[in-house]
Each structure stands twice: as C-alpha cells, then as structure tokens.
LUMZA-325322 format. One record per residue: residue number from 1; residue in one letter; z, x, y of N, C-alpha, C in turn. Coordinates in steps of 0.001 Angstrom, whole numbers, padded with zeros to 6 digits, always signed. Each point is the difference from the previous one (the first is absolute). Layout:
- seq,type,n.z,n.x,n.y,ca.z,ca.x,ca.y,c.z,c.x,c.y
- NUM,A,Z,X,Y,Z,X,Y,Z,X,Y $
...
//
This chain:
- seq,type,n.z,n.x,n.y,ca.z,ca.x,ca.y,c.z,c.x,c.y
- 1,X,+163566,+015381,+120841,-000353,+000154,-001623,+000096,+001598,-000262 $
- 2,X,-001226,+000427,+000456,-000780,+001157,-000133,+001160,+001325,+000631 $
- 3,X,+000717,-000530,+001408,+000852,+001145,-000138,+001355,+000052,-000271 $
- 4,X,+000195,-000977,-000874,+001354,-000177,-000408,-000086,+000775,-001400 $
- 5,X,-001271,-000074,-000542,-000090,+000553,-001172,-000075,+001540,+000017 $
- 6,X,-000808,+000171,+000961,-000287,+001796,+000092,+001501,+000993,+000158 $
- 7,X,+000725,-001257,+000868,+001625,+000562,+000309,+000749,+000028,-001758 $
- 8,X,-000824,-000689,-000710,+001128,+000537,-001160,-000250,+000868,-001305 $
- 9,X,-000593,+000951,+000665,-000552,+001411,-001426,-001383,-000555,-000449 $
- 10,X,-000574,-000135,+000993,-001813,+000038,-000377,-000472,+001326,-000449 $
- 11,X,-000808,+000190,-000262,-001026,+001351,-000364,-000219,+000725,+001325 $
- 12,X,+000375,-000368,+001307,+000160,+001135,+000919,+001358,+000168,+000471 $
- 13,X,+001186,-000599,-000472,+001332,+000507,+000052,+000140,+001672,-000359 $
- 14,X,+000736,+000596,+000942,+000594,+000989,-000352,+001122,-000157,-001020 $
- 15,X,-000427,+001827,-000806,+001369,+000100,-000919,+000863,+000504,+000500 $
- 16,X,+001127,+000052,-000294,+001238,+000458,+000359,-000131,+001556,-000582 $
- 17,X,+000649,+000600,+000877,+000238,+001893,+000040,+000739,-000020,-001440 $
- 18,X,-000731,+001069,-000921,+000780,+000396,-000749,+001153,+000704,+000369 $
- 19,X,+001001,-000276,-000823,+001359,+001087,-000040,-000196,+001488,-000209 $
- 20,X,+000124,+001147,+001108,-000264,+001439,-000478,+000762,+000104,-001261 $
- 21,X,-000634,+000977,-000487,+000205,+000780,-001309,+001364,+001027,+000320 $
- 22,X,+001304,-000324,-000899,+000628,+001125,+000043,-000019,+001045,-000823 $
- 23,X,+000722,+000999,+000963,-000209,+001434,-001171,+000301,-000323,-001274 $
- 24,X,+001070,-000560,-000272,+000823,-000323,-001382,-001365,-000446,-000831 $
- 25,X,-000615,-000550,+000511,-000998,-001099,-001049,-001125,+000816,-000437 $
- 26,X,-000809,+001109,+001351,-001100,+000752,-000067,+000235,+001470,-001310 $
- 27,X,+001570,+000258,+000391,+000524,+001226,-001373,-000027,-001185,-001267 $
- 28,X,+000669,-001032,-000202,-000298,-000565,-001406,-001504,-000338,-000280 $
- 29,X,-000706,-000104,+000707,-001439,-000357,-000494,-000779,+001593,-000254 $
- 30,X,+000425,+001104,+000511,-000410,+001256,-000504,+000516,+000002,-000695 $
- 31,X,+001479,+000162,-000038,+000592,+000460,-001361,-000386,-001238,-001413 $
- 32,X,-000386,-000416,+000006,-000413,-001026,-000975,-001531,+000295,-000363 $
- 33,X,-000978,+000114,+000458,-001223,+000587,-000095,+000060,+001197,-000641 $
- 34,X,+000523,+001154,+000483,+000235,+001469,-000594,+000833,-000116,-001346 $
- 35,X,+001111,-000787,-000518,+000293,-000450,-000851,-001062,-000507,-001099 $
- 36,X,-000796,-001108,+000542,-000787,-000432,-000641,-001131,+000934,-000928 $
- 37,X,-000351,+000569,+001333,-001242,+001486,+000018,+000384,+000568,-001343 $
- 38,X,+001556,+000983,+000288,+000923,+000911,-000807,+000250,-000392,-001739 $
- 39,X,-000321,-001724,+000025,+000051,-000664,-001259,-001066,+000631,-000362 $
- 40,X,-001059,-001042,+000416,-001325,+000268,-000378,-000661,+001632,-000612 $
- 41,X,+000292,+000954,+000918,-000729,+001348,-000191,+001132,+000739,-001396 $
- 42,X,+001058,-001014,+000302,+001002,+000709,-001600,-000799,-000891,-000999 $
- 43,X,-000388,-001139,-000192,-000324,-000682,-001186,-001611,+000782,-000521 $
- 44,X,-000980,+000111,+001119,-001026,+000697,+000059,+000055,+001553,-000777 $
- 45,X,+001490,+000543,+000505,-000317,+001147,-000143,+000377,-000102,-001722 $
- 46,X,+000979,-000472,+000115,+000460,-000317,-002163,-001356,-000079,-000859 $
- 47,X,-000611,-001186,+000644,-001068,-000130,-000548,-000689,+001093,-000758 $
- 48,X,-000433,+000921,+001338,-000951,+000834,+000117,+000349,+000771,-000985 $
- 49,X,+001178,+000551,+000013,+000377,+001013,-000617,+000269,-000461,-001320 $
- 50,X,+000678,-000874,-000275,-000106,-000706,-001285,-001440,+000042,-000880 $
- 51,X,-001106,-000516,+001039,-001451,-000104,-000624,-000545,+001261,-000428 $
- 52,X,+000264,+001212,+000640,-000545,+001212,-000012,+000776,+000720,-001266 $
- 53,X,+001113,-000304,+000162,+000824,+000581,-001552,-000803,-000625,-001150 $
- 54,X,-000248,-001414,+000108,-000489,-000482,-001226,-001407,+000166,-000071 $
- 55,X,-001164,+000265,+001542,-000715,+000812,-000663,-000455,+001362,-000402 $
- 56,X,+001040,+000868,+000149,+000383,+001537,-000336,-000003,-000345,-001586 $
- 57,X,+000977,-000408,-000128,+000433,-000662,-001595,-001451,+000023,-000599 $
- 58,X,-000451,-001150,+000215,-001323,-000151,-000699,-000868,+001320,+000138 $
- 59,X,-000331,+000409,+000803,-000463,+001259,+000081,-000224,+000995,-000364 $
- 60,X,+001137,+000364,-000140,+000902,+000382,-001155,-000505,-000236,-001717 $
- 61,X,+000450,-001326,-000258,-000096,-000208,-001027,-001372,-000612,-000869 $
- 62,X,-000996,-000109,+001479,-001372,+000366,-000608,-000720,+001555,-000564 $
- 63,X,+000520,+000500,+001207,-000111,+001731,-000633,+000151,+000504,-001214 $
- 64,X,+001261,-000531,-000219,+000970,+000335,-001423,-000883,-000585,-001243 $
- 65,X,-000599,-000899,+000645,-000960,-000744,-001023,-001080,+000560,-000434 $
- 66,X,-000843,+000358,+001281,-001452,+000892,-000378,+000276,+001060,-000273 $
- 67,X,+000928,+000802,-000263,+000310,+000883,-000129,+000451,+000022,-001362 $
- 68,X,+000502,-000948,-000830,+000386,+000024,-001210,-001362,-000204,-000702 $
- 69,X,-000392,-001058,+000800,-001568,-000584,-000347,-001388,+000866,-000689 $
- 70,X,+000322,+000837,+000980,-001493,+001506,+000054,+000537,+000852,-001215 $
- 71,X,+001210,-000050,+000173,+000397,+001103,-000726,+000302,-000415,-001677 $
- 72,X,+000257,-001102,-000184,+000342,-000695,-001220,+001589,+000107,-000531 $
- 73,X,+000566,+000060,+001078,+001975,+000133,-000041,+000259,-000608,-000214 $
- 74,X,+001273,-000101,-001360,+000486,-001240,-000313,+001155,+000174,+000478 $
- 75,X,+001706,-000435,-000447,+001369,+000016,+000752,+000416,+000928,-000827 $
- 76,X,-000458,+001534,-000384,+000054,+000980,-000323,+000281,+001091,+001027 $
- 77,X,-001400,-000291,+000828,+000023,+000748,+000886,+000332,+000105,+001353 $
- 78,X,+000454,+001064,+000512,+000541,+000331,+001680,-000677,+000380,+001156 $
- 79,X,-000234,-000628,+001143,-000778,+000320,+000926,+000305,+000599,+000916 $
- 80,X,-000171,+001137,+000460,+000884,+000687,+000979,-001287,+000318,+001520 $
- 81,X,+000685,-000752,+000865,-000948,-000038,+001277,+000277,+001385,+001073 $
- 82,X,-001025,+000577,+000336,+000018,+001126,+000388,-000626,-000070,+001510 $
- 83,X,+000619,+000332,+001435,-000920,-000600,+001050,-000264,+001465,+000901 $
- 84,X,-001353,+000389,+000503,-000382,+000736,+000265,-000139,+000060,+001514 $
- 85,X,+000859,+001184,+000586,-000445,+000154,+001537,-000448,+001329,+000254 $
- 86,X,-000804,-000151,+001212,-000523,+001423,+000916,+000717,-000187,+000866 $
- 87,X,+000711,+001785,+000174,+000904,-000219,+000899,-000718,+001371,+000958 $
- 88,X,-000844,-000648,+000825,-000633,+000883,+001113,+000449,+001564,+000624 $
- 89,X,+001544,-001112,+000924,+000272,+001818,+000331,+000586,+000843,-000578 $
- 90,X,+000317,-000112,-001552,+000185,+000968,-000775,-000968,+000448,-000983 $
- 91,X,-001258,-000949,+000351,-001060,+000496,-001099,+000641,+000436,-001310 $
- 92,X,+000478,-001474,-000499,+000772,-000314,-001246,-000908,-001461,-000221 $
- 93,X,+000378,+000102,-001699,-000346,-001307,-000899,+001515,+000000,-000231 $
- 94,X,+000228,-001490,-000015,+001670,-000505,-000339,-000229,-000889,-001214 $
- 95,X,+000855,-000199,-000837,-000210,-000940,-001067,+001081,-000375,-000435 $
- 96,X,+000343,-001348,+000263,+001464,-000603,-000404,-000338,-000922,-001166 $
- 97,X,+001023,-000129,-001068,-000040,-000643,-001376,+000796,-001490,+000825 $
- 98,X,-000329,-001049,-000722,+000786,-001204,+000562,+000577,-000834,-001194 $
- 99,X,+000753,+000428,-000917,+000324,-000570,-001274,-000022,-001473,+000412 $
- 100,X,-000045,-000644,-000955,+000059,-001764,-000298,+001281,-000300,+000118 $
- 101,X,+000923,+000362,-000413,+001171,+000204,-000121,+000605,-000014,+001262 $
- 102,X,-000075,+000634,+000729,+000861,+000546,+001816,+000528,+001233,-000205 $
- 103,X,-000217,+000100,-000789,+001105,+001815,-000193,-000721,+000769,+000664 $
- 104,X,+000538,+001009,+000154,-000651,+000713,+001053,-001103,+001042,-000736 $
- 105,X,-000740,+000532,+000884,-001747,+000404,-000320,+000781,+001101,-000058 $
- 106,X,-001833,+000685,+000096,-000155,+001682,+000242,-000855,+000245,+001019 $
- 107,X,+000076,+000977,+001030,-000905,+000173,+000928,-000216,+001349,+000048 $
- 108,X,-001339,+000248,-000332,-000939,+001143,-000311,-000801,+000446,+001332 $
- 109,X,+000023,+001327,+000829,-000933,-000030,+000856,-000607,+001481,-000449 $
- 110,X,-001735,-000153,+000281,-000813,+001290,-000332,-000587,+000086,+001449 $
- 111,X,-000451,+001052,+000119,-000911,+000601,+000916,-001619,-000418,-000331 $
- 112,X,-000913,-000152,+000931,-001166,-000588,-000447,-000631,+001315,-000969 $
- 113,X,+000736,+000872,-000354,-000762,+001461,-000846,+000696,-000588,-001380 $
- 114,X,+001179,-000651,-000145,+000840,-000153,-001404,+000933,+000488,+000193 $
- 115,X,+000462,+000595,+000748,+001408,+000737,+000197,+001324,-000909,-000040 $
- 116,X,+000872,-000380,-000984,+001029,-000661,+000309,+000920,+000614,+000827 $
- 117,X,+000374,-000542,+000611,+000705,-000003,+001276,+001558,-000757,+000084 $
- 118,X,+000071,-000676,-000400,+000971,-001503,-000100,+000389,-000474,-001364 $
- 119,X,+001482,-000583,-000621,-000052,-000365,-001319,+001529,-000928,+000444 $
- 120,X,+000138,-001089,+000266,+001191,-000937,-000195,+000234,-001106,-000074 $
- 121,X,+001331,-000531,+000050,-000431,-001838,-000131,+000351,-000080,+001182 $
- 122,X,-000699,-001711,-000345,+000087,-000606,+001581,+000067,-001545,-000619 $
- 123,X,+001030,-000993,+001012,+000267,-001510,-000727,-001460,-000517,+000010 $
- 124,X,-000024,-001081,-000923,-001083,-000775,-000187,-000660,-000676,+001314 $
- 125,X,+000763,-000226,+000823,-000454,-000883,+001049,+000082,+001146,+001606 $
- 126,X,-000074,+000813,+000008,-000160,+001240,+000822,-001316,-000399,+000958 $
- 127,X,-000004,+000024,+001095,-001070,-000273,+000909,-000666,+001720,-000047 $
- 128,X,-001426,-000271,-000161,-000819,+001730,-000108,+000373,+000271,+001504 $
- 129,X,+000090,+001580,+000222,+000152,+000828,+001429,-001229,-000736,+000611 $
- 130,X,+000298,+000448,+001590,-000570,-000025,+001417,-000993,+000492,-000644 $
- 131,X,-001476,-001142,+000622,-001543,+001200,-000408,-000406,-000372,-001008 $
- 132,X,+000802,-000134,-001073,-000376,-000072,-001274,-001226,-000806,-000364 $
- 133,X,-001423,+000185,-000471,-000765,-000382,-000506,-000409,-000539,-001258 $
- 134,X,-000016,-001237,-000337,+000432,-000288,-001078,-001737,+000219,-000761 $
- 135,X,-000223,+000427,-001412,-000991,+000644,-000529,+000110,-001401,-001497 $
- 136,X,+000539,-000785,-000044,-000112,-000676,-001108,+001191,+000560,-000863 $
- 137,X,-000570,-001207,-001334,+001083,+000294,-000776,-000782,+000450,-001837 $
- 138,X,+001420,+000288,-000507,-000548,+000220,-001591,+001079,-000146,-000687 $
- 139,X,-000729,-000770,-000986,+001588,-000728,-001013,-000648,+000899,-001555 $
- 140,X,+001134,+000771,-000533,+000225,+000321,-001123,+000591,-000704,-000848 $
- 141,X,-000704,-000193,-001057,+000435,-000721,-001083,+000468,+000449,-001465 $
- 142,X,+001161,+000225,-000879,+000849,+000577,-000978,+000459,-001235,-001074 $
- 143,X,-000957,+000480,-001125,+000667,-001073,-000847,+001077,+000984,-001299 $
- 144,X,+001062,-000026,-000137,+000179,+000251,-001008,+000998,+001306,+000152 $
- 145,X,-000069,+000464,+001245,-000110,+001496,+000779,-001425,+000622,-000103 $
- 146,X,-001374,-000380,-000049,-000806,+000529,-000180,-000892,-000782,+000982 $
- 147,X,-001151,+001049,+000632,-000688,-000764,+000907,-001100,-001388,-000498 $
- 148,X,-000193,-000495,+001088,-000596,-001364,-000826,-001269,-000086,+000989 $
- 149,X,+000258,+000566,+001178,-001178,-000545,+001144,+000391,+000312,+001287 $
- 150,X,-001223,+000034,+001128,+000412,+000083,+001009,-000899,-001145,+000585 $
- 151,X,+000899,-000215,+001445,-001285,-001027,+000890,+000273,+000519,+001479 $
- 152,X,-001170,+000343,+000215,-000190,+000682,+001525,-000427,-001244,+001365 $
- 153,X,+000881,+000024,+001227,-000956,-000801,+000605,-000529,+000518,+001341 $
- 154,X,-000781,-000514,+000004,-001523,+000468,+000752,-000217,-000726,+001259 $
- 155,X,-000541,+000656,+000845,-001341,-000921,+000999,-000910,+000783,+000510 $
- 156,X,-001102,-000805,+000472,-001101,+000185,+000399,-000599,-000987,+000987 $
- 157,X,-000734,+000678,+001043,-000912,-000800,+001018,-001391,-000902,-001016 $
- 158,X,+000169,-001323,+000604,-000681,-000582,-000887,-001173,-000551,+000909 $
- 159,X,-000749,-000917,-000721,-000984,-000359,+001531,+000431,-000530,+001076 $
- 160,X,+000774,-001107,-000082,+000898,-000471,+000886,+001347,+000494,+000731 $
- 161,X,+000961,+000544,-001341,+001126,+000540,+000631,+000694,+000754,-000999 $
- 162,X,+001446,+000341,-000242,+000282,+000863,-001193,-000080,-000832,-000989 $
- 163,X,-000574,+000640,-001808,+000509,-000480,-001097,+001001,+000861,-000438 $
- 164,X,+001473,-000544,-000862,+001226,+000094,+000101,-000267,+000006,-001665 $
- 165,X,+000476,+001029,-000974,-000463,-000507,-001487,+000934,+000859,-001143 $
- 166,X,-000270,+000037,-001066,+001156,+000395,-000919,-000870,+000821,-001196 $
- 167,X,+000454,+000975,-000079,-000946,+000775,-001189,+001011,+000533,-000979 $
- 168,X,-000281,-000541,-001538,+000904,-000017,-000848,-000801,+000999,-001303 $
- 169,X,+001167,+001505,-000041,-000604,+000765,-000943,+000834,-000287,-001235 $
- 170,X,-000622,+000469,-001103,+000767,+000199,-001172,+000626,+001328,-000003 $
- 171,X,+001189,+000065,-001148,+000393,+001653,-000295,-000717,+000840,-000047 $
- 172,X,-001548,+000050,-000178,-000795,+000603,-000416,-001240,+000399,+001344 $
- 173,X,+000490,-000746,+001379,-000921,+000094,+001093,-001022,-000771,+000100 $
- 174,X,-000165,-000978,-000717,-001150,-000701,+000277,+000121,-001072,+000485 $
- 175,X,-000450,-000788,+000618,-000338,-001540,+000641,+000477,-001127,-001364 $
- 176,X,+000973,-000199,+000614,+000323,-001694,-000723,+000013,-001468,+000739 $
- 177,X,-000238,+000682,+001590,-000188,-001596,+000373,-000376,+000338,+001782 $
- 178,X,-000741,-000268,+000474,+000375,-000254,+001397,+000089,-001303,+000500 $
- 179,X,+001036,-000683,+001061,-000093,-000852,+000326,-000218,-000017,+001705 $
- 180,X,-000642,-000736,+000809,-000189,+000172,+001393,+001366,-001031,+000343 $
- 181,X,+000767,-000043,+000784,+001175,-000612,+000085,+000087,-000480,+001802 $
- 182,X,-000960,+000664,+000637,-000041,-000649,+001054,-001364,+000106,+001083 $
- 183,X,-000433,-001250,+000823,-001652,+001073,+000062,-000254,-001205,+001089 $
- 184,X,-001003,-000027,+000671,-000582,-000890,+000760,-001348,-000342,+000284 $
- 185,X,-000721,+000749,-001273,-001555,-000098,-000650,-000564,-001175,+000675 $
- 186,X,-001457,-000382,-000385,-000152,-001198,+000130,-000250,-001128,-001159 $
- 187,X,+000613,-000830,-000207,-000131,-000981,-000702,-001749,+000133,-000619 $
- 188,X,-000224,+000239,-001280,-001111,-000390,-000646,-000576,+001809,+000011 $
- 189,X,+000244,+000425,+000770,-000647,+001623,+000125,+000873,+001003,-000215 $
- 190,X,+000542,+000714,+001007,+000754,+001125,-000543,+001775,-000655,-000511 $
- 191,X,+000215,-001602,+000123,+001042,+000198,-000724,-000035,-000077,-001184 $
- 192,X,-001293,+000473,-000871,+000090,-000236,-001213,-000047,+001221,-000443 $
- 193,X,+000798,+001329,+000701,+000875,+000777,-000696,+001050,+000206,-000440 $
- 194,X,+000569,-001409,+000481,+001434,-000082,-000549,-000139,-000924,-001122 $
- 195,X,-001182,-000231,-000636,-000212,-000497,-001206,+000159,+000757,-001319 $
- 196,X,+000814,-001017,-000867,-000418,+000818,-001241,-001009,+000689,-000705 $
- 197,X,-001155,-000432,+000012,-001291,+000679,-000498,-000204,+001252,+000686 $
- 198,X,+000398,+000222,+001177,-000854,+000742,+000995,+001235,+001413,-000426 $
- 199,X,+001311,-000592,+000169,+001309,+001106,-000203,-000091,+000337,-001560 $
- 200,X,-000526,-000373,-000625,-000073,+000050,-001773,-000976,+001159,+000000 $
- 201,X,-000918,+000330,+000825,-000648,+001355,-000266,+000669,+001318,+000457 $
- 202,X,+001254,+000052,+000686,+000234,+001068,-000574,+001254,+000258,-000835 $
- 203,X,+000189,-000866,-000826,+000717,+000004,-000964,-000472,+001054,-001222 $
- 204,X,+000781,+000937,-000455,-000893,+000673,-001091,+000067,+001424,+000762 $
- 205,X,-000418,+000444,+000712,-000405,+000921,+001077,+001136,+000937,+000140 $
- 206,X,-000511,+001411,-000813,+001175,+000887,+000590,+000116,+000188,+001242 $
- 207,X,+001021,+000715,+000303,+000282,+000703,+000932,-000367,+000736,+000911 $
- 208,X,-000210,+001203,-001499,-001408,+001486,+000370,-000793,-000844,+000337 $
- 209,X,-000851,-001023,+000078,-001477,-000343,-000028,+000107,-000560,+001275 $
- 210,X,+000591,-000659,+000743,+000200,-000659,+001588,-000660,+000706,+000815 $
- 211,X,+000109,+000833,-000038,-000392,+001294,+001417,-001702,-000161,+000224 $
- 212,X,-000987,-000141,-001554,-001132,-000235,+000333,-000602,-001514,-000352 $
- 213,X,+001198,-000958,+000152,-000412,-001540,+000061,-000612,-000438,+001106 $
- 214,X,-001096,-000750,-000270,-000341,-000203,+000684,-000648,-001565,+000250 $
- 215,X,-000802,-000802,+000761,-000445,-001481,+000135,-001150,-000320,-000207 $
- 216,X,-000839,-000135,-000324,-001404,-000369,-000050,-000344,-002146,+000170 $
- 217,X,-000853,+000040,+000453,-000479,-001114,+000178,-001299,-000380,-000914 $
- 218,X,+000254,+000424,-001199,-000988,-000355,-000986,+000478,-001039,-000724 $
- 219,X,-000948,-000771,-000612,+000457,-001286,-000917,+001170,+000258,-000811 $
- 220,X,+000651,-000919,-000325,+000927,+000510,-000840,-000357,-000500,-001542 $
- 221,X,+000282,+000640,-001425,-000331,-000601,-000876,+000055,-000953,-000429 $
- 222,X,-000139,-000823,-001029,+000809,-001467,+000103,+000555,+000011,-001050 $
- 223,X,+000116,+001219,-000904,+001306,+000060,-001159,+001464,+000025,+000511 $
- 224,X,-000530,+000902,+001151,+001477,+000729,+001158,+000126,-001512,+000380 $
- 225,X,-000526,-000282,+001244,+000147,-001188,+000167,+000760,-000988,-000444 $
- 226,X,-000715,-000491,-001047,+000770,-001047,-001132,+001670,+000212,-000293 $
- 227,X,-000347,+001551,-000144,+002011,+000225,-000606,+000895,+000303,+001178 $
- 228,X,-000914,+000351,+000869,+000762,-000047,+001135,+000508,-001623,+000647 $
- 229,X,-000356,-001021,-000128,+000223,-001343,+000390,+001174,-000523,-001022 $
- 230,X,+000204,+000633,-000867,+000570,-000030,-001504,+001688,+000476,+000615 $
- 231,X,-000034,+001054,+001040,+001475,+000251,+000293,+001066,-001026,+000235 $
- 232,X,-000463,-000754,+001321,+000716,-001098,+000082,+001204,-001206,-000454 $
- 233,X,-000814,+000308,-001665,+000046,-000804,-000870,+000585,+000503,-001213 $
- 234,X,+000084,+001002,-000111,+000534,+000952,-001487,+001449,+001152,+000474 $
- 235,X,+000546,+000277,-000805,+001133,+000769,+000277,-000613,+001252,+000379 $
- 236,X,+000793,+000865,+000806,-000802,+001280,+000333,-000472,+000819,-001423 $
- 237,X,+001155,+000097,-000294,-000189,+001359,-001658,-000874,-000686,-000766 $
- 238,X,-000051,-001365,-000263,-001054,-000903,-001110,-000580,-000075,+000800 $
- 239,X,-000879,+000508,+001445,-000893,+000106,+000421,-000730,+001086,+000027 $
- 240,X,+000733,+001410,+000273,+000110,+001233,-000223,-000798,+000534,-001188 $
- 241,X,+000559,-000424,-001319,-000114,+000093,-001181,-000977,-000815,-000497 $
- 242,X,-001193,-000808,+000339,-000599,-001044,-000324,-001166,+000670,+000517 $
- 243,X,-000060,+000623,+001243,-001025,+000379,+000593,-000240,+001485,+000384 $
- 244,X,+000795,+001024,-000989,+000196,+000940,-000062,-001487,+001072,+000007 $
- 245,X,-000259,-000156,-000514,-001651,+000192,-000045,-000486,+000102,+001206 $
- 246,X,-000145,-001784,+001036,-000488,+000387,+001184,+000326,+000754,+000769 $
- 247,X,+001759,+000100,-000305,+000465,+000692,+001297,-000641,+001404,+000135 $
- 248,X,+000256,+000425,-001370,-000442,+001592,-000672,-001478,+000057,+001095 $
- 249,X,-001129,-000500,-000387,-001234,+000004,+000430,+000297,-000309,+001614 $
- 250,X,+000312,-000888,+000694,+000200,-000223,+001267,+000901,+000874,+000918 $
- 251,X,+000673,+000884,-001065,+001334,+000690,+001266,-000738,+001464,+000036 $
- 252,X,-001258,+000128,-000343,-000904,+001250,+000238,-000986,-000650,+001082 $
- 253,X,-000180,-001092,+000826,-000820,-000245,+000472,+000949,-000647,+001557 $
- 254,X,-000877,-000341,+000810,+000301,-000297,+001571,+000753,-001283,-000146 $
- 255,X,+000681,-000533,+001345,+000604,-001273,-000181,-001447,-000747,+000733 $
- 256,X,-000197,-001363,-000557,-000987,-000470,+000496,+000395,-000609,+001209 $
- 257,X,-000549,-000332,+001178,+000421,-000649,+001026,-000258,-001337,+000409 $
- 258,X,+001252,-000635,+000527,-000523,-001447,+000166,-001121,-000319,+000532 $
- 259,X,-000965,-000683,+000195,-000651,-000558,+000774,-000610,-000686,+001127 $
- 260,X,-000493,+000790,+000636,+000463,-000408,+001689,+001411,+000625,+000256 $
- 261,X,+000769,+000581,-000260,+001317,+000757,+000084,+000022,+001710,-000538 $
- 262,X,-001106,+000385,+000708,+000356,+001486,-000705,+000814,+000928,+000697 $
- 263,X,+000374,-000590,+001182,+001172,+000788,+000874,+001153,-000270,-000717 $
- 264,X,+000472,-000927,+000251,+001406,-000805,-001353,-000068,+001116,-000890 $
- 265,X,-001115,-000330,-000813,-000117,+000755,-001649,+000395,+001783,+000100 $
- 266,X,-000576,+000336,+001117,+000068,+001513,+000153,+001766,+000279,+000533 $
- 267,X,+000205,-000837,+000926,+001571,+000138,+000620,+001017,-000216,-001084 $
- 268,X,+000028,-000880,-000792,+000518,-000125,-001158,+000073,+001261,-001237 $
- 269,X,-001060,-000002,-000186,-000435,+001686,-000599,+000597,+001205,+000195 $
- 270,X,-000505,-000055,+000958,+001022,+002194,+001319,+000807,-000606,+000269 $
- 271,X,+001061,-001286,+000331,+001467,+000022,-000421,+000601,-000077,-001218 $
- 272,X,-000728,-000194,-000938,+000948,+000375,-001626,-000367,+001478,+000098 $
- 273,X,-001295,+000463,-000246,+000358,+001111,-000176,+000362,+001062,+000763 $
- 274,X,+000241,-000504,+001382,+001105,+000995,+000776,+001573,-000126,-000055 $
- 275,X,+000368,-001230,-000664,+001143,-000529,+000105,+000502,+001056,-001485 $
- 276,X,-000836,-000103,-000991,+000331,+000512,-001128,-000247,+001684,-000091 $
- 277,X,-000844,+000662,+000946,-000384,+001346,+000240,+001087,+000446,+000181 $
- 278,X,+000798,-000664,+001327,+001391,+000289,+000371,+001183,+000113,-000625 $
- 279,X,-000247,-001126,-001048,+001594,+000139,-000838,+000032,+000971,-000927 $
- 280,X,-001552,+000368,-000508,+000228,+000941,-001182,+000657,+001123,+001068 $
- 281,X,-000452,+000458,+000874,+000472,+001533,+000455,+001635,-000488,+000441 $
- 282,X,+000357,-000869,+000344,+000995,+000023,+000575,+001446,-000543,-001555 $
- 283,X,-000921,-000321,-000945,+000918,-000007,-001118,+000693,+001188,-000857 $
- 284,X,-001129,+000936,+000479,+000269,+001549,-000912,+001607,+000224,+000954 $
- 285,X,-000024,-000495,+001341,+001128,+000285,+000531,+001149,-000579,-000148 $
- 286,X,+000000,-001393,-000399,+000742,-000939,-000233,+000456,-000093,-001306 $
- 287,X,-000731,+000358,-000708,+000393,+000106,-001713,+001619,+000161,-000290 $
- 288,X,+000211,+001549,+000476,+000905,+000536,-000417,+001348,-000607,+000217 $
- 289,X,-000017,-000799,+001147,+000925,-000938,+000460,+000210,-001447,-000334 $
- 290,X,-001285,-000895,-000049,+000076,-001353,-000517,-000160,-000063,-001569 $
- 291,X,-000274,+001117,-000703,-000473,-000161,-001877,-001680,-000141,+000116 $
- 292,X,-000532,+000065,-001069,-001071,+000084,-000698,-000934,+001069,-000206 $
- 293,X,-001099,-000344,-000214,-000863,+001219,-000213,-000625,+000747,+001580 $
- 294,X,-000279,+000975,+000153,-000320,+000339,+001146,-001338,+000107,+000211 $
//
C-alpha cells in the first residue's frame, strides 16, 4: 500500500521540468513592462504639471490679494510686476516688467552706479539670462493713471532660515503694511514676526525714517499692544484712521521685539529697512520709465 501511494504523486514526487521561455515571450513581457512604466510616468507627469500650474495660479492669486489689501486697492487699480536681477559678469542690474495681461514688457539695464545701459521690449514669458541672480520683485500700483503705491518683495536671514516678506508703501512713501509670506521660525517664538500685531508696528513709518529704525526689548505699552491686537479684526484703512495718534507716537520709537525671539525680530526689521532703502535708490532711476513720483 505504502509503495503504491508513494508512486502516485506523493509529497516527495519530482515535478516535471518547466518548458523553456521563448525569446518571443521574453520580448512580450519586457514590452508590456515598458509600456506600463511609460503610461504611469505620463500620468504622474501630467498630474505634476497640473498640480504645479494650479499651485502657481494660487500663489499669484494670493500675492495679488495681499497687495490689494495692503494698499487698499479696488477694481479700478492696476498692478505692474517688475522683476529684478543682478548680472554679475556685466556689473549691471536688470529690471523686467511683467504685465498681467501677458503683453510684452520693458527691460531696463543699469550699471551699479545707476547709468542706463539698455532699454528694450521683451516677451512676458522670456527666461532670464544665464547667470542672472534674482533680486526679488516690486509691484507698482496705479489708479486712474496716478500712482497708488508700491509693494517690495524682500528676503532676510532669520533665526532658522530665510524670511520672505512684502513691504507696501503708499504714494507718499510711508509703510502701508508688512506681510511675511514664507518663514521657518519656531512656533510661538520667532513665528510671531508673521502675525498682524508684530507687522503692524511698521505701519505709518516714513521711508526716510527707516535707516535709524532699531529693535528694543523694552516692554510694549499696553495701549499700543491693545491696538495691534485689533489689526486682524479691523479693515486696514479703518484701523489706521482710528489709531492715528498711536501710530504717530510709535512711529518715532523702535520696534518692540517678540519676547524670546529678538533675533527673528531684528531680522525682519533689518530686512524691511534694507528692502525699502534699496527701493528708494532704484525708484529714482525707474520712475521716468515706469511712471510715478521719483
């Protein structure tokens, strides 16, 4: 019995050898894998492109909303974006306008001493030249052919990493608002520089007063603290009008540092100061070509 059972496919029985795979079968499998990978890559690429395009549209929409809010713009105002580059091998700074309607923009080149070297038109989607170093952007707002203000993009080194921000100036070169748009500072400490109460300390200060602006670790006056806490609950124009007396008083005083985050507080303050000072020097050159007061 046992011998008969073993001879009819028991556990120890030898399996029949597999037939060899033909070259055609190998080619079919390889082709199938290549096609599958190519389709997957195409789908992932399409999703990435669509996501990037959507993210870029959202970024632009968010920036335009922030600019309009800081400057108090309405639908009658237009905003012109100007991109700034340093061209080291030529020792020049190049400015390119990027009209929102996609029309051709203006390219202006200046030496570091301020002499105009180039004026031409350029496609709105033209790539910058090789070796051009981005220096941030500025936005020029107009309303009914009259200047309505400016927004300057700046960057400074914070406690942990870079802090990117916008500074809005009204048509008389007073700060209308400061907004941190990107940072990696610690929550509850350095991240407080991105809050309305801290950024509100810059509002109303004249650009000509900024070179002397410093940061203090002295306690903030309670009436000023209470006013700043109202910023995120009040229309910017209404807030400035209601607290005009406090703005005038505090405009002559230093910025009050975030407790435990003096480095971040100084970083944003020095970044705002540098961005506005650079803008003031360069706007005197750009004004004849882009319009507005010099």
